[in-house]
ROLOLO-448944 format. One record per residue: residue in one letter; x, y, z negated of N, C-alpha, C in turn. Coordinates in steps of 0.1 Angstrom, whole numbers, padded with zeros to 4 digits, always signed. Example, Ala and Ser with C-alpha at 12.3 -4.5 7.8 and 13.67 -1.06 7.14 Angstrom:
REM residues 2
a+0132-0057-0078+0123-0045-0078+0132-0033-0078s+0128-0022-0071+0137-0011-0071+0129+0000-0079
This chain:
REM residues 349
m-0501+0036-0014-0504+0042-0028-0492+0038-0037l-0490+0024-0038-0480+0019-0046-0466+0025-0043k-0463+0026-0030-0450+0032-0025-0449+0046-0031r-0460+0054-0030-0459+0068-0035-0457+0068-0050l-0464+0059-0057-0463+0058-0071-0449+0055-0075l-0443+0045-0069-0429+0041-0072-0419+0053-0069s-0422+0060-0058-0414+0071-0054-0415+0082-0065g-0427+0084-0070-0429+0094-0080-0421+0090-0093v-0422+0077-0096-0415+0072-0108-0400+0075-0107a-0394+0072-0095-0380+0074-0092-0376+0088-0093v-0384+0097-0088-0382+0112-0089-0382+0116-0103a-0392+0111-0111-0393+0115-0125-0381+0110-0133a-0376+0098-0130-0365+0092-0136-0352+0101-0134a-0351+0105-0121-0340+0113-0117-0340+0127-0125f-0353+0132-0126-0354+0145-0134-0350+0143-0148v-0355+0132-0154-0351+0129-0168-0336+0128-0170s-0330+0120-0161-0315+0118-0161-0308+0132-0160a-0313+0140-0150-0306+0153-0149-0308+0162-0161a-0321+0161-0167-0323+0169-0179-0315+0164-0190a-0313+0151-0191-0305+0146-0202-0290+0151-0200a-0286+0151-0188-0272+0155-0185-0270+0170-0189q-0281+0178-0185-0280+0192-0187-0281+0195-0202d-0287+0186-0210-0288+0188-0224-0275+0185-0232l-0266+0179-0225-0253+0175-0232-0245+0187-0237p-0240+0186-0249-0231+0198-0253-0218+0198-0246k-0212+0209-0245-0199+0210-0238-0188+0202-0245s-0181+0194-0237-0170+0186-0242-0158+0187-0232q-0146+0187-0238-0134+0187-0230-0125+0176-0236f-0121+0167-0227-0113+0155-0231-0099+0155-0225k-0090+0149-0232-0077+0147-0227-0075+0131-0225v-0072+0127-0213-0071+0113-0209-0057+0110-0204i-0051+0099-0208-0039+0094-0202-0042+0081-0195g-0039+0080-0182-0044+0068-0175-0033+0059-0170l-0037+0050-0161-0028+0039-0157-0017+0045-0147n-0008+0036-0143+0002+0040-0134-0004+0045-0121s+0000+0057-0116-0007+0063-0105-0006+0056-0091p+0004+0047-0088+0004+0041-0075-0005+0029-0074t-0011+0025-0086-0019+0012-0085-0033+0015-0079p-0038+0005-0072-0052+0007-0066-0062+0011-0076v-0062+0005-0088-0072+0008-0098-0072+0023-0102s-0060+0029-0102-0059+0043-0106-0064+0051-0094i-0060+0048-0082-0063+0055-0070-0078+0055-0067h-0084+0043-0067-0098+0041-0062-0108+0042-0073d-0105+0039-0086-0114+0039-0096-0112+0049-0107e-0101+0049-0114-0099+0057-0126-0099+0072-0123l-0090+0077-0114-0089+0091-0112-0102+0097-0107p-0109+0090-0097-0122+0096-0092-0133+0096-0103f-0132+0086-0112-0142+0085-0123-0141+0097-0132w-0128+0100-0137-0127+0111-0146-0128+0125-0139r-0122+0126-0127-0122+0139-0120-0135+0143-0113k-0142+0133-0109-0154+0136-0101-0167+0130-0108t-0168+0117-0110-0180+0111-0115-0185+0117-0128i-0176+0118-0138-0181+0123-0152-0185+0138-0151p-0176+0147-0145-0181+0161-0145-0194+0162-0137e-0196+0155-0126-0208+0157-0118-0220+0151-0125a-0218+0139-0131-0230+0132-0137-0234+0139-0150s-0225+0147-0156-0228+0154-0168-0232+0168-0165k-0234+0171-0152-0238+0185-0148-0228+0196-0153g-0215+0192-0153-0205+0201-0158-0203+0203-0173a-0211+0195-0181-0210+0196-0195-0197+0190-0200i-0192+0179-0193-0180+0173-0197-0169+0175-0187t-0158+0181-0192-0146+0183-0183-0135+0175-0189v-0126+0170-0180-0116+0161-0183-0102+0165-0177d-0092+0164-0186-0078+0166-0181-0072+0152-0181v-0071+0146-0170-0066+0132-0169-0052+0132-0162t-0042+0125-0168-0029+0124-0162-0024+0109-0163p-0020+0103-0151-0014+0090-0152-0002+0089-0161l+0000+0078-0167+0011+0077-0177+0025+0079-0171d+0027+0074-0158+0040+0076-0152+0043+0090-0149q+0033+0099-0148+0035+0113-0146+0038+0120-0159m+0035+0113-0170+0038+0119-0183+0051+0114-0188g+0057+0104-0182+0070+0099-0186+0068+0091-0199i+0057+0085-0201+0054+0077-0213+0057+0062-0211d+0063+0056-0222+0065+0042-0222+0052+0035-0224d+0047+0027-0214+0033+0022-0216+0031+0013-0227k+0041+0007-0233+0040-0001-0245+0036+0007-0257t+0037+0020-0257+0034+0028-0268+0020+0035-0267m+0012+0031-0257-0001+0038-0254-0010+0037-0266l-0011+0025-0272-0021+0023-0283-0017+0031-0295r-0004+0032-0297+0002+0039-0309-0002+0054-0307l+0000+0059-0295-0003+0073-0292-0017+0076-0294l-0026+0067-0289-0040+0068-0291-0044+0069-0305k-0038+0060-0313-0041+0060-0328-0038+0073-0334l-0027+0080-0330-0023+0093-0335-0032+0104-0330g-0040+0102-0320-0048+0112-0314-0041+0121-0304v-0030+0116-0299-0023+0124-0288-0032+0126-0276m-0041+0116-0273-0051+0118-0263-0064+0113-0269d-0075+0117-0262-0089+0112-0266-0092+0098-0261f-0089+0097-0248-0091+0084-0242-0078+0079-0235a-0076+0066-0235-0064+0060-0229-0068+0048-0221a-0061+0046-0210-0062+0033-0202-0049+0027-0203m-0048+0013-0205-0036+0007-0206-0037-0008-0202d-0026-0014-0198-0025-0028-0196-0024-0034-0209i-0035-0041-0213-0036-0046-0227-0025-0056-0231s-0020-0064-0221-0010-0074-0224+0003-0067-0229k+0005-0055-0225+0017-0048-0229+0017-0043-0244m+0005-0045-0250+0003-0041-0264+0005-0054-0273a+0008-0065-0267+0009-0078-0274+0021-0079-0283g+0031-0070-0282+0042-0070-0291+0037-0066-0305d+0026-0058-0305+0020-0053-0318+0009-0063-0323d+0003-0070-0314-0007-0080-0317-0009-0090-0306p-0005-0102-0308-0006-0112-0297-0020-0114-0291r-0030-0110-0299-0044-0111-0294-0046-0103-0281f-0038-0093-0280-0040-0084-0268-0036-0090-0255e-0030-0101-0255-0028-0108-0242-0036-0121-0240a-0045-0123-0250-0051-0136-0251-0061-0140-0240c-0067-0130-0234-0077-0134-0223-0071-0133-0210d-0058-0130-0209-0051-0130-0196-0037-0136-0197l-0036-0147-0204-0023-0155-0205-0019-0158-0191a-0006-0159-0189+0000-0161-0175-0007-0173-0168g-0013-0171-0157-0019-0181-0149-0032-0187-0154l-0037-0181-0165-0049-0187-0172-0061-0189-0163t-0064-0178-0155-0076-0178-0146-0071-0175-0132l-0078-0181-0122-0074-0180-0108-0084-0172-0099t-0095-0167-0105-0104-0158-0097-0108-0146-0106p-0111-0135-0099-0115-0123-0107-0127-0126-0116a-0137-0134-0111-0149-0137-0119-0145-0144-0132k-0136-0154-0131-0132-0162-0143-0124-0153-0152a-0116-0144-0147-0108-0134-0155-0117-0126-0163r-0128-0120-0156-0137-0112-0163-0145-0120-0174e-0149-0132-0170-0156-0140-0180-0148-0143-0192a-0135-0146-0190-0126-0149-0201-0125-0137-0211c-0123-0125-0205-0122-0113-0213-0135-0109-0219n-0146-0111-0213-0159-0108-0219-0161-0116-0231s-0157-0129-0231-0158-0138-0242-0150-0134-0254y-0140-0125-0251-0130-0121-0262-0131-0106-0265r-0141-0100-0259-0143-0085-0261-0144-0081-0275a-0152-0089-0283-0155-0085-0297-0142-0086-0305v-0133-0095-0302-0121-0097-0309-0111-0085-0307i-0110-0082-0294-0101-0070-0290-0106-0057-0297d-0120-0055-0296-0126-0043-0302-0123-0043-0317r-0125-0055-0323-0123-0056-0338-0109-0052-0342q-0099-0057-0335-0085-0055-0338-0082-0040-0336m-0087-0034-0325-0085-0020-0322-0090-0011-0333q-0103-0014-0337-0109-0006-0347-0102-0007-0361k-0099-0020-0364-0093-0023-0377-0079-0017-0379n-0071-0018-0368-0056-0015-0370-0052-0003-0362w-0060+0002-0352-0055+0012-0343-0064+0024-0341n-0074+0025-0350-0082+0037-0350-0087+0040-0336a-0091+0029-0329-0096+0030-0315-0107+0021-0312k-0115+0024-0302-0127+0016-0298-0125+0012-0284l-0128-0001-0281-0127-0006-0268-0140-0002-0260l-0138+0003-0248-0149+0008-0240-0152+0000-0227a-0141-0004-0221-0143-0012-0208-0130-0020-0205f-0133-0031-0198-0122-0040-0192-0121-0038-0177g-0109-0037-0172-0107-0038-0158-0096-0047-0154g-0091-0046-0142-0080-0055-0139-0073-0051-0126n-0065-0059-0121-0058-0056-0108-0058-0068-0099t-0052-0068-0088-0051-0079-0079-0042-0090-0086p-0042-0103-0082-0034-0113-0089-0019-0108-0090q-0013-0111-0102+0001-0108-0104+0009-0119-0098v+0017-0115-0088+0024-0125-0080+0039-0121-0079f+0047-0130-0073+0062-0128-0072+0065-0121-0059w+0072-0109-0060+0078-0102-0049+0093-0104-0050c+0099-0109-0039+0113-0113-0040+0121-0106-0028r+0134-0103-0032+0143-0097-0022+0145-0105-0010d+0146-0119-0012+0148-0128-0001+0136-0137+0001v+0136-0145+0011+0124-0154+0013+0126-0166+0003l+0117-0166-0006+0117-0176-0017+0115-0190-0013a+0122-0200-0018+0120-0214-0015+0110-0220-0025g+0098-0214-0026+0087-0220-0034+0091-0219-0049l+0083-0227-0057+0084-0227-0072+0099-0230-0076e+0105-0240-0070+0118-0244-0073+0128-0232-0071g+0125-0224-0062+0134-0213-0059+0135-0202-0070l+0125-0203-0079+0126-0193-0090+0137-0196-0101k+0141-0209-0100+0151-0213-0110+0164-0205-0109g+0169-0200-0120+0181-0192-0120+0179-0177-0115k+0167-0174-0111+0165-0160-0106+0162-0151-0118k+0166-0138-0116+0163-0127-0126+0150-0121-0121i+0140-0122-0129+0126-0118-0125+0120-0108-0134r+0116-0097-0129+0110-0086-0137+0095-0091-0141v+0093-0090-0154+0080-0093-0160+0076-0082-0169f+0064-0082-0174+0060-0071-0183+0052-0075-0195n+0052-0088-0198+0046-0093-0211+0052-0106-0215n+0049-0110-0228+0055-0122-0234+0050-0134-0227t+0038-0135-0223+0032-0147-0218+0038-0151-0204m+0042-0140-0196+0050-0143-0184+0064-0149-0187r+0069-0145-0198+0082-0150-0202+0081-0165-0205d+0070-0169-0212+0067-0183-0215+0067-0191-0202f+0060-0186-0192+0058-0192-0179+0072-0194-0173l+0080-0184-0172+0093-0184-0165+0102-0194-0172s+0101-0195-0186+0110-0204-0193+0107-0218-0188g+0095-0221-0184+0091-0234-0180+0096-0237-0166v+0100-0227-0158+0105-0230-0144+0120-0226-0143g+0126-0222-0154+0141-0220-0154+0145-0206-0148g+0135-0197-0148+0138-0183-0144+0142-0174-0156t+0149-0163-0153+0153-0154-0164+0144-0142-0164a+0136-0140-0174+0127-0129-0175+0134-0116-0179v+0131-0105-0171+0137-0092-0174+0126-0082-0176s+0125-0075-0187+0114-0066-0190+0118-0052-0183m+0109-0046-0177+0112-0034-0170+0099-0026-0167a+0099-0013-0168+0088-0005-0165+0085-0005-0150f+0072-0004-0147+0067-0004-0133+0075+0005-0124a+0077+0017-0129+0084+0028-0121+0098+0025-0118e+0104+0016-0125+0119+0013-0124+0121+0001-0114v+0111-0006-0110+0113-0019-0103+0118-0017-0089v+0113-0007-0081+0117-0006-0067+0133-0004-0067p+0138+0006-0074+0153+0007-0074+0160-0006-0079a+0154-0012-0089+0161-0025-0094+0161-0036-0083l+0150-0037-0076+0150-0047-0065+0159-0043-0054n+0159-0030-0051+0168-0025-0040+0183-0027-0043n+0186-0026-0056+0200-0027-0059+0204-0041-0064g+0195-0050-0064+0198-0064-0068+0199-0066-0083v+0194-0056-0091+0194-0058-0106+0185-0070-0109v+0174-0071-0102+0166-0083-0103+0164-0089-0089d+0161-0102-0089+0159-0109-0076+0145-0109-0072c+0136-0109-0082+0121-0108-0079+0114-0100-0090g+0102-0096-0087+0094-0089-0097+0080-0093-0096v+0073-0093-0108+0059-0097-0108+0051-0085-0109t+0041-0083-0100+0031-0073-0101+0019-0077-0092g+0009-0069-0091-0003-0072-0083+0000-0073-0068s-0007-0082-0061-0005-0084-0047-0007-0072-0039l-0016-0062-0044-0017-0050-0037-0011-0038-0044s-0009-0039-0058-0002-0029-0065+0012-0027-0060g+0019-0038-0057+0032-0038-0052+0033-0031-0039n+0023-0034-0031+0022-0028-0017+0020-0012-0018t+0011-0008-0026+0008+0007-0027+0020+0014-0034a+0028+0007-0042+0039+0013-0049+0052+0012-0042g+0052+0006-0029+0064+0006-0021+0073-0006-0023w+0068-0017-0030+0077-0029-0032+0080-0036-0019a+0071-0035-0009+0073-0041+0004+0085-0036+0011e+0089-0024+0008+0101-0018+0014+0114-0024+0009v+0114-0031-0002+0126-0036-0008+0126-0051-0011t+0115-0058-0005+0114-0072-0006+0111-0078+0007k+0114-0092+0008+0112-0099+0021+0100-0109+0020s+0097-0113+0007+0087-0123+0006+0078-0121-0006i+0066-0127-0006+0057-0128-0017+0053-0142-0019y+0055-0147-0031+0051-0160-0035+0038-0159-0044p+0026-0162-0038+0014-0158-0044+0009-0168-0055m+0018-0173-0063+0014-0181-0075+0010-0171-0086s-0003-0172-0090-0008-0161-0099-0003-0163-0114l+0001-0151-0119+0005-0151-0133-0005-0141-0141g-0017-0140-0136-0027-0132-0143-0032-0121-0135w-0039-0111-0142-0046-0100-0135-0043-0087-0140s-0032-0086-0149-0028-0073-0155-0041-0065-0160i-0048-0072-0169-0061-0067-0174-0058-0053-0181n-0066-0043-0177-0065-0030-0183-0077-0027-0191v-0075-0019-0201-0087-0015-0210-0088+0000-0210l-0100+0004-0212-0102+0019-0215-0106+0019-0230a-0099+0028-0238-0103+0029-0252-0103+0043-0256v-0110+0046-0267-0111+0060-0272-0106+0061-0286n-0100+0072-0290-0097+0074-0304-0109+0075-0312l-0110+0067-0323-0122+0066-0331-0127+0080-0337d-0117+0088-0341-0121+0101-0346-0128+0109-0336t-0122+0109-0323-0129+0116-0312-0143+0111-0310w-0144+0098-0310-0157+0092-0307-0168+0095-0318k-0164+0095-0330-0173+0098-0341-0177+0113-0341r-0169+0121-0336-0172+0136-0336-0182+0139-0325l-0184+0130-0315-0193+0133-0304-0207+0132-0308d-0215+0141-0301-0230+0141-0303-0235+0128-0298p-0245+0122-0305-0251+0109-0301-0255+0109-0286k-0260+0120-0281-0264+0120-0267-0252+0119-0258t-0241+0125-0262-0228+0123-0254-0223+0109-0255q-0224+0103-0266-0220+0089-0268-0228+0080-0259a-0241+0082-0259-0250+0074-0251-0248+0076-0236f-0246+0088-0232-0243+0091-0218-0230+0084-0214l-0219+0086-0221-0206+0080-0218-0207+0065-0218t-0214+0059-0228-0215+0044-0228-0221+0039-0215e-0231+0045-0210-0237+0041-0198-0228+0043-0186q-0220+0054-0186-0211+0056-0175-0200+0046-0175f-0195+0042-0187-0184+0032-0188-0188+0018-0183k-0201+0015-0185-0206+0002-0180-0205+0002-0165t-0210+0013-0159-0209+0014-0144-0195+0014-0139y-0186+0021-0146-0172+0021-0143-0166+0008-0143e-0169+0000-0154-0163-0014-0155-0167-0022-0143d-0180-0022-0140-0185-0029-0128-0178-0025-0115k-0176-0012-0114-0169-0007-0101-0155-0013-0101m-0148-0013-0112-0134-0018-0112-0133-0032-0107w-0143-0040-0112-0143-0055-0108-0147-0056-0093k-0155-0047-0089-0159-0048-0074-0147-0044-0066t-0139-0034-0070-0127-0030-0063-0117-0042-0062i-0116-0049-0073-0106-0061-0073-0110-0071-0062e-0123-0073-0060-0127-0082-0050-0122-0077-0036t-0124-0065-0033-0119-0059-0021-0104-0059-0019t-0097-0054-0030-0083-0053-0029-0076-0067-0028t-0082-0077-0036-0076-0091-0035-0078-0096-0021g-0090-0094-0015-0093-0099-0002-0084-0092+0009e-0080-0080+0007-0072-0072+0017-0057-0074+0015a-0052-0078+0003-0038-0078+0000-0030-0085+0011d-0034-0097+0014-0026-0105+0024-0025-0098+0037n-0036-0092+0041-0036-0084+0054-0026-0073+0054c-0027-0065+0043-0019-0053+0042-0004-0057+0042n-0001-0068+0034+0013-0072+0032+0019-0079+0045t+0010-0083+0054+0015-0089+0066+0012-0081+0079g+0008-0069+0077+0006-0060+0088-0007-0062+0096k-0017-0067+0090-0030-0070+0097-0041-0061+0092q-0052-0060+0100-0064-0053+0096-0075-0063+0093p-0085-0060+0084-0086-0047+0077-0077-0045+0066c-0072-0033+0065-0063-0029+0053-0067-0015+0050t-0077-0013+0043-0082+0001+0040-0077+0006+0027m-0072-0003+0018-0068+0002+0005-0053+0001+0002g-0045-0003+0012-0031-0004+0010-0023+0001+0023k-0010-0003+0024-0002+0001+0035+0001-0011+0043l+0002-0010+0057+0006-0021+0065+0021-0024+0063a+0024-0036+0060+0038-0040+0057+0041-0053+0064k+0054-0057+0064+0058-0069+0070+0066-0078+0060t+0058-0085+0052+0065-0094+0042+0060-0108+0046t+0069-0118+0042+0065-0132+0045+0058-0137+0032i+0046-0143+0034+0039-0149+0023+0043-0164+0023v+0049-0168+0012+0054-0182+0010+0042-0190+0004p+0037-0200+0012+0025-0207+0007+0028-0215-0006v+0018-0215-0015+0019-0223-0027+0014-0237-0024k+0023-0247-0025+0019-0261-0021+0011-0267-0032p+0002-0277-0029-0006-0284-0038+0001-0289-0051e+0013-0295-0048+0021-0300-0060+0026-0289-0069e+0028-0277-0063+0032-0266-0071+0021-0260-0079m+0009-0261-0074-0003-0257-0082-0005-0267-0093a-0002-0279-0091-0003-0289-0102+0007-0286-0113a+0019-0282-0109+0029-0278-0118+0025-0265-0126h+0019-0256-0119+0013-0244-0124+0004-0247-0136k-0006-0256-0133-0016-0259-0143-0010-0265-0155k+0000-0274-0153+0008-0280-0164+0015-0270-0173l+0021-0260-0166+0028-0249-0173+0019-0241-0181v+0007-0238-0176-0003-0229-0183-0008-0237-0195e-0012-0249-0193-0017-0257-0204-0007-0262-0214g+0006-0261-0210+0017-0265-0219+0024-0253-0225a+0035-0248-0218+0044-0238-0223+0037-0225-0226v+0027-0221-0217+0021-0208-0219+0012-0208-0231l+0003-0217-0232-0007-0218-0243+0001-0220-0257a+0011-0229-0256+0018-0232-0269+0026-0220-0273g+0033-0213-0264+0041-0201-0267+0032-0190-0274w+0020-0188-0268+0011-0178-0273+0006-0182-0287a+0002-0194-0288-0004-0199-0301+0006-0198-0312k+0018-0200-0309+0029-0199-0319+0030-0185-0324r+0030-0175-0314+0031-0161-0318+0019-0156-0326c+0007-0162-0323-0005-0156-0328-0009-0163-0341g-0005-0176-0343-0009-0183-0355-0021-0192-0354a-0023-0200-0364-0033-0211-0364-0047-0205-0363a-0050-0195-0372-0064-0189-0373-0067-0182-0360c-0057-0175-0354-0059-0168-0342-0062-0178-0330a-0054-0189-0330-0056-0199-0319-0069-0206-0321k-0074-0208-0333-0087-0214-0335-0098-0205-0330e-0097-0192-0332-0107-0182-0327-0106-0182-0312w-0094-0183-0306-0093-0183-0291-0101-0196-0286n-0099-0207-0293-0105-0219-0288-0121-0218-0288e-0126-0210-0298-0140-0208-0299-0146-0198-0289t-0137-0190-0283-0141-0179-0274-0136-0182-0259v-0124-0178-0257-0118-0179-0243-0117-0194-0240g-0112-0202-0249-0110-0216-0247-0123-0223-0243k-0134-0220-0250-0147-0226-0248-0152-0222-0234t-0150-0209-0230-0154-0204-0217-0147-0211-0206l-0134-0214-0208-0126-0220-0197-0124-0235-0198g-0128-0241-0209-0126-0255-0211-0112-0259-0214l-0105-0250-0222-0091-0253-0226-0090-0252-0241t-0079-0259-0246-0077-0259-0261-0063-0255-0263a-0061-0244-0271-0048-0240-0276-0044-0248-0288p-0031-0252-0289-0027-0259-0301-0028-0249-0313t-0032-0255-0325-0033-0247-0337-0021-0250-0346p-0010-0243-0344+0002-0246-0352+0001-0244-0367
């Protein structure tokens, strides 16, 4: 009897959900997304906009989604374009917006967290700050946090560990990675994701930093011989909406989308667990490798003494460099949120 009752409740809930979706007014959105070769774009973002949303809304919501590399957009300008209403929704690596506001890299400072769970925890503790800054200065609303596999070093030659980075030209994509490299004597070179493969191939840079699986799916293994898996963060991405677009939406559509974004965020973090677990396999030609390409790179192990040096760099040069850029009040707020979550203290200059 109980089983039948529960089954009836489930069916009723499904009907209510379907009815709610059918009641949604028609909406058409323009979305600019993340770099197309990245696992988060392939496995999460594009299926979410192209399949999940139209199906869950029973066709009420249709979406035109294009990855930013296919639009030829400089990803550092994504938040500015969203503010202007060039697109309704945008996904972006939030640390690349830190030139406009240092808070945008605060929950993913280079090497700050070493597991996906800790990375998510750190960003959750800072969610209200990011949303506040977006709404206050960028006419945008934060909807979801995601991430990528650990950001590691891909090098043209077999790297001689941490010491081997000294004097090397290394592609990075945010300020906090520059702080880290200054502490090891490397030269940071800013470069868009799409430009890195030819730059590595031609020796313009010696190494590049990107995700342990993002590099694989984007063909970095074809122009590198080694990976040094010392983590410089998670390339945290955010999904945001233009505030004018959001305010125009029917409350039912807002509620529907809010629920969908929660599920989407959970899925992105679930994918990171799988991709992080498979990255080494894919990069060294082993199975299981379901989310990348089989490659033959040498993984240079990170020694215990190098991890101790990593910790020292994060708690020294990285935190100090960021706090100086952000200011005393900003660093104090960080200490009360991310710092409290991770048991770290940024200097308040």
